N, C-alpha and C positions, 0 to 999 in steps of 0.2 A: 652130561648125557645128551645124545642127539637122537631124534626120532623123526621119521617121515611117513606120511600116509596120504592117500587120496581117495576120493569118492566121486566118480563121474567128472564133472568139470572143476571140482574143488581140490586143490593140492595144498598140503600142509607140511611145514617144517617146524620142529620144536627143539629148543636148546634149553637145558636146565643148568643152573648154577646150584649153589647151596640154598639160596633164599629167593630165587627168581625162576619163574617158568616163562620163557619167551616164546611166543607163537608168531609165525609168519605164514601167510597164505597167498595163494594166487588163484585166479578164476579164468577159465577159458573165455575167449572173446564173445562167443555166442551167449554165454551165461551172464554177461555183464549188462545186457539189455534190461533196463528197468530195475537194476540193482539199487537198493536203498542203503545198504550197509551190512554189517555183520553183528551177530549176537554171540556172546560167549556164555556158556552154562557150565558151572562147576558141578561135579557129580560126586559128592561125598558118600562114603559107604555107611556112615552112621546117622545120616539125616537126609531129608528130601533134597532134590536138585535145586540149585539156586542160580538165577541169572546174575551175571556180573553187572555192575553199575558204572555209569560215567557221569560227567558234568555237562554234557551237551544234549540238546533236545530239539525235537521238531516243534516249531512254533504252532503248527496246526493241531497238534495233539495235546496242548496244555491250555489252561485258562490263565490269561494274563502273563505277567513276567514272573517267573519262578524266583524264590528267594535265593540269596547269594550262596547259601550252603546246600542247595538242593542237589540231589543225585537221582539219576534216572536209570531204570532197567534197560539194558541193551536190547532186550526183546522188543521193546516199544520205541526206543530211541537208540538206534544201532551205532556201532563204531564205523565211521566213514574213513577207514584206514585199512591197510593190509598188514599191520603189525601191532601186536598188543602183548603186554606182560602182566603176569600176576606177581605182585610184590609181597604177598602175604604168605608165601610158601615157607616151609620149614625144612631144615636139612634132613636128608636121608628118608624122606617119606614119599610113598606112592600117591599120586594125585591123578584124577580123571577129569577131563573136560570135553565139551562139545562145541565146535565152531559151526555156526549156521549162517548161510546167506539169506537175506531178507528182501522181499519184494512187495509191491502193492502201494497203497496210499498210506501216508502217515496216519496213525490211529487205527489202521486196519491192515497191518503187515502180515504177510504169509511167509512160511518157511520154504526155502529151496534146498539146494544141496547142503549136506552137513558132513562133518568128519568128527568121530568120537575117538578119543585116545586116552591112554594112561601112561604116565611117565613117573620116574622116581628121581627126586632131586639128589644132588651130590651130598654125600656125608661130609661133615666138617673135618673129621679126623680119619683119614684113610690114605694109605700109601705113603709116598715120599713127601708130598706137599699138602699143606693145609692152608687155607686162605680165608680171611675174614675181612669184610667191608663193613664199616659203620653206616649209619643212615645217610650222613653227608648232606642230603637234600633236606635241610632242616626247616627253612621257611617254606611251608607246603600246605596244601589243602588238608592233608591228613593231620598235620600237627595243629592246625587251627581248629578242625572239627573234633578231633579225638583228645587233644591235650590243651585246648583253649589258649594256644600261644603262650603257654606258661614260661616265665623267665626262670632259667636254671640258676639255682643258688649253690653256694659252697656246701651248705648243709645237705642238699640233695645229692650232689656228686660224691660226697664222702660217706654216704649211708650205704656201706658195703660190708657184708659179713666176712669173717675171717676166711671162709672157704671160697670167696670170690663172687658171691651172689650180690647183684645190684638190687637193692630193696625198693628204690623209688621207681614206680612204673614208667614215668616219663623218661627218666635217664636211661632205663633199660631199653626203651624203644629207640632212643637215639644211638645207643651203643650197638644194638643189633648183633650182639655177641662178641664184639671186638674187645672191649675192656675185660669181659669175663674170660676170654681166651688167653689174654696176656696174663691175667692173675692166675688162671689155671696152670699155665706154663710154669710160672714161678712156684706155685704151690705143689706141683708134681715132683719137684726135686727132693730126693730122699737123703737121709743121713749118709754122709760120706761122699756125696756127689758134689759137683761144683757148678757155679753160675758166674759167668764173666759178662758184666754189663758195660755197654758203651753208650753214653747218653748225652744228648745235646741239651734238651730241655727236660728237667727231671724234677717235676714239682707235684705230680699227681700222687698224693699221699697214700692211697690204697696200694699202689705199686711199691712204694718205699716201705710201707708197713709189712707187705708180703715178703720183701727181701729181708727185713729185720727178723721176721718170724722164721724164715728159712735159716738164717744164721743161728737162731736160738735152738733149732732142732738138729743142728750139726751139719748144715750145708756150707761148703767153702765158697763164700760170696766175695767177689772183688769187683769194684766199680770204678770205671773211668768216667768222669763227668766234666762238662764245660764249666770252667770257673772264670768269671768275667773280671775278677779283682776289684769289683765294686764293693762299697761298704755294705750294701744290702743285696748281695748276690742271691737271687731267688733259689738257685739249686742248693747253695750252701745252707740257706735258711731251712729249706725243706728237709735236708739231710739231718739237721739238728733237731727238727720237730720229730722226725721218725727215730731219733736216737740211734742212728747207724754210726758205730765207732770207727775211728781212723785205723785202729789196729784191733785184731781179735786173736784169741787163743785157738789154734787149730792143731790138734794132735800134740799138745804141750808146747807148741812153738808160737811165738808172737808173729802174726802175719799182717802185713799192711792190707787194708781193705779199700781205702779211698785213694784215688789218684786223680789229680787235677790236670786237665788238658787246657793249656793256655797259649801255646806257641803255634797257632794256625789261624787262618782267616776265619773259618767257621767250622767247629768240630761237629759236623751235622749228622753223625751216625745215631741210630736208635736200634741197637740189636743186643741180644742176650744169647751167649753160647752156653749150652749145657754139657757138662762133663760127667761121665760115668766111669768109675774105676780109673780116673785120671785122664780118660780119653774123650775128646769132643765127639758128640754123637748127633747133635741137632742144634739148630739156631733159629731164634725168633728174630725177624727183621721186617722191613717194610718202610712205610712213610710216616708211621704214627709216633709222634713225640710222646714222652711219658708225662703228659699234662691233661687236665680236664678238657681243654680245647681240642687237643689231638684226638682224644677218645670220643668226644661227643659234639664238637663244634665246627667241624669242617670235614670234607671227604678224606678218608684215610683207609689204608689197608695194612693188615698184619699178616705176615707170611712166615710159616714154619717150614723148614727143610730138614727132613730126617735122613741125613746122608753124612756119614762120617768124614768123607773127603772134603765135602763142602764146609762142614763145621770146623774141620782142621784148618782150612784156609782162613776162616773167620777168627779162629783163636790166634793164629799167627799175626793177623792184622791187629787184633786187640792188643797183643803184646807190643806192637809198634806204636799204637796210639798211647798206650800206657807209658811209654818212654818219653812222651812229650817232645818228640824230635822237632827240630826247626824245619822250615819249608824245604830247603834243598836236600837235606838228609832224608826227610820223610818221602819226598818224591822218589829218590833212588831206591829206598827200601820197598815202597809200594809197588813200583814198576817191576822190581825183581820178584816180588811175591805173586803178582797177577799181571801176566804179560798182555800185550794187545791181542784182541780176538781176531781170528781170521774172518773173512767175509761171511762165511757160513760156519758157525761153530759146529762141533761134532753132532751127529744125529743122536737124539734121545739123551742129551746131556744138560747139566745145570752148571754154568760157569760163573763163579764170583768175579766181580770186577771192582777194584778199589781205587780211590783217589786219595791224595792229589797225583796228577800226571805231569808229564813234561810239557804238553800243550793240549789244546782242545780238540784234537783230531777225532776223539770219540763222538763228538757231535756230528761230524761228517759220516761216521759209521752208522749212527742212528738214522741220519737223513738218507743214506744210501739204502738202508733196509726199507725205509718208507717208500722210496722210489721202486724198489724191487717188488713191492706188494702186487699180487696178481688180482686179488678180489677186494681186500680191505686193509686199511691201516688206521689205527686209532692211537691217540696220545693224550695224556693229561699234562697240563702245564700250570704250575702253581703261581707263576707270575706272567711273564711275557714270552713271546716266541723268538728264540735265537735265530739269527739270519740263516745259519746252516740248516736248522730244522725247517724253517719256512721254505727254503729252497727245495727240500725234499718233498714237503707237502704240496708245493705249487708246481712241481714238475709234471710234464704232460704224461698222463696215465689214465687208463680207463677204470682203475680201481676206485672204490669209494674211500675217501680220506676224511676222517672226522677228528676234531681236536676240541678238548674241553679246557677253557681258559679261566683263570681266576679274574683277570683284569679285562676291561673293555678292549675291543680290537683296535689296533693302530691302523693308520691309513694303508700301510704296506700289507697288513693282514686282510683288510677289506678288499684291496685291489687283487690280491691273490685269489680270494674267494670268488670275486666277480669273474675273473679270467677263467676260473675252473668251475663255474656255476653248474650245479647239479652233481658234481663229483667231489667237491671240497666244501666242507661246512664247519663253522666254528660255533661252539656253544659257550657263552660267557656267564659267569656267576651272576645271578640276578635274584631279586625279590619281586614278586608280582606286585605291580602298582607302585613300586618305589624306585627312586633314584638313589643310587648308592655311591657316595664319593669318599674314597679313602684318603687319609692324611699321610704325608710322607713320614711323619714322626710316629705313626701308629694311630689306630682308631679310625673311625669313619663317621660320616654324616648321612643320615637317611631322611629323605623327604618324599612326599607323594609325587608321582609323575606329573609334570606340569600339564595343565589343561586336560588331564585324564578324567575319564568317567567310570573307571573300573570298579569303584566301590558300589556302583549300582548292581553289578553282576557277579562279582567275586568276593568271597569272604576274605577279610584282611589276613594276610600272611606275615608273620613276624619272625625274626631271628631269635633263637632261644638264648644265645650267648650275649654278653655285654658287647657294645660296639665302641666303647671308649678305650679299648686297648687291642693290640694285635695288628698283624699285617696281612694275614690270610684268613678270609672269612668264609670262603666257599670251597675252593679246590686246593687240596694239599697233597693229594696222591701224585706219584711220579711213575708212570708206566707207559710203555708203548707196546702195541700189538701188531703183528704182521701176519696176515692171513689166518686169523684165529679159528675160522671154521673149516680150514683145510685139514688134511691128514698129517701135516707137518707144520704146526703153528710155531711162532716165535713170540715169547713174552719176555720183556725186560722190565724189571720192577725193583724199586729200592728207595733210597733216600735222596738221590741226586735230582736236581731241578732242570736237567737238560739245559744248563747254562754254562758259559765260559768259567765262571767262578767255581761251579761245582766240580769242574775238572782240574783247573789250574791252582786253586787256592784252598778248597775245603777238604776236610775228611769226609768221604762218602763211600757208600757201598751199593752195588747193584747186583741183581741176579739175572743172568741171561739164560733163559729156559727154552730149549728147543724140543719139539715133538711131544709135549705132554698135553693131550687133548682135554683132560679133566681140568687142568690149570687154565687152559685157554677158554674153556666154556664158562668157568666162574668169572674170570676177568671180563670176558665179552659181555655177559649178561649184566654185570654191574656197570660196565662202561655205558652200555645202552640206557640203563636206568637213569644214570646221572646226566648223560648227554641230553636225553629228551626232556628231563625235568627243567634244566636251565634253558634249553633251546626254545621251548614253548613260552616260558615266561619272558625271555628276552624279546621274542617276536611280538607278544601281546603288548609289552611296554612300548615298543617302537610304534606300533599302530596307535596306541592310546595317546602318545605324545603328539600325534598329528591331528588330534581332536576330531574323532569320527562323530557322525550324527548321534544324538543321544538315544535314538531308538534302535541303533544297530548293535544289538547284543551279540558279542563275539562267541557266545555259547551256542548260538543257533546252528543247527545242522543245515546242510545244503538241501533245500526242498526239491532240487532237480538232480542232475547227474554229472555236473561239471567236475565234481570231486573225483570221479573215477578216472577221468582223462589225465589228471596230474600224476597218477601212478603208472601211466604207460606212455608218458611224453618224454621224448629225448631231451637231454640236458636238464632234467628235473630231478632234484634230490630224492624225491619219494620214489621215482622210477628206478634210480640207481640203487637205492636201498632195497627195493623189491628184487632186483636182479642179483643182489648179493646172495639171496636164498634160492632164487630160481634163475640161474644164468642160462642164456641161450645156448651156450656151449662151454665146456670146461676150458680153462686156460691151457695154452699149448706148452707152457713151461712153468716152473715153480720159482718162488722167491729165492730159494737156496741155490738153484742152478744159475740164476742170474748173479747172485752174490759171489759164487765161486768163479765167475768169469771176470770179475772186476780187478783192477790193479790194487796194490797195497795202499790203503787209505792212510796208513801211518808212515809212509816212506819219507815224508818231509817233516816229521814231527820235530826233530832237533833243529832243523832250519827254521821252522815256524816259531819255535820258542826263542831262537836267537834274534829273529826279526822283531818280535814283540819286545824283547829286552832292550834292543837298540832303540826302538821307537819310544819306549818309556823313558830311557835315559835322555834322549834328545828333547822330549817334552819337558822333562825336569829342568834341563838347562835353560829353556826358554822362560821358565817361571822365574 
């Protein structure tokens, strides 16, 4: 949902997802004189109004140095920003707020212009698409203060009722509805219906138990899973624990239930097709592996599409994967099933796109759409930035471009960010006050930031999950957004990591969704939440590593007015972000119009594949 209002010099834009209310505001030039910041007041219907709190403070309005876990009312210690979000929202609920400009001296602030509004968050299950994001930002102030940095145990994640309720309060907070939605999707299948599962990592036992119970009540369940051929294959072991049989009796006929996928680089899918009366009607997909880490330990999204034609494509793809085809044959069948998209897919459509492909031209397609963005492009990257994608992000463009990365930025990424400063920014997975070093074989080492003094001012934030295993600890979602706040947004989301391997070697699926503002609003508000969480921590860590003076508490608010200028300064990220909501003038063209004018990105696909094959053969000869 989108909302706009103004009162005198104060303008407001609001975007709601399912669990986020994002507020952006602007103030006319004359009203900025003497501005100290903004306060936000929540206006519940069943209790008195309450001022939102923050972690920053005016030094002149407190005694001494506040403790690390201190929080302050924004009425006395305002937000020195033009963007703020409420992350405690619940789906499908009306909520009212008031945004207030504050003036005067710290400790004696007075109210200026204000805007009061009421909005309703998006319902979780409504229309064609439903979307769930888990907490993702696990090492956080909220996790430290509300959950005491509790380490998640196997007992905690397995404490789930048969109807899909997560009983442990901390695990439920981390799930944020994602695991519950997956379990509810499976539990909703009725007698005589069918579920077709395609799984890469398949070890979260509550999901396997739910599938086993579905079989027991008469649901036709069939599962394709990654089998590594190792002695202790984790998927195979989990299937045995859940007592899912290889064959089952369905209608008096013995039907194979389990199918192993072995003949591919990485069988990276994580989807479930639902069949009613033998026909596919909906699909659960997204970035979430069926593991405890996927559900609770890294940023992930679950996405349901209730569209028979989309589900039919996924079922046909499931049949291909079930056949365990070799690379060349799988490529031919996949390309025949889902052709290459045009520059601008059809208006108000959802187009499935499957891998493996002939070559990696789809990376150029994503990069071209990023270049086409008129106001905003955002992308999440679970590992590094492919050269094609970096080229799209770094192209000359007035649009704001943001990327969330799992790994630290390379020199090429830093150079691109510097060249496009103010319009291109990267947010890297980070823990406040910690240096995080990943090992190539899996796992990581966490140490305090060298020379840092952050423990004086910030409460210790810790990861809930073990760090001795795994390769992705922060960002596992895979989606790109093009002009999400426009009337014609483009969202691309699924299992593929925007890498060469995800196109040329892996089994993958993506959804290309055009024109659905509800979907765009959900993805945009969640992207902003995750981006700002990591961006602030990464910035604080960099500053701390330079060993600032011990008396320079980074929580202190600006006692002057320099903070305002950064939001109205050319080539400043904060100004570009403000202009996203309050542009000087609307774009003269749209991303779709530009995309429609471009040459066919896939024209050299076969030639590109041949060049790579030749180069690979020549490299092998040299060895």
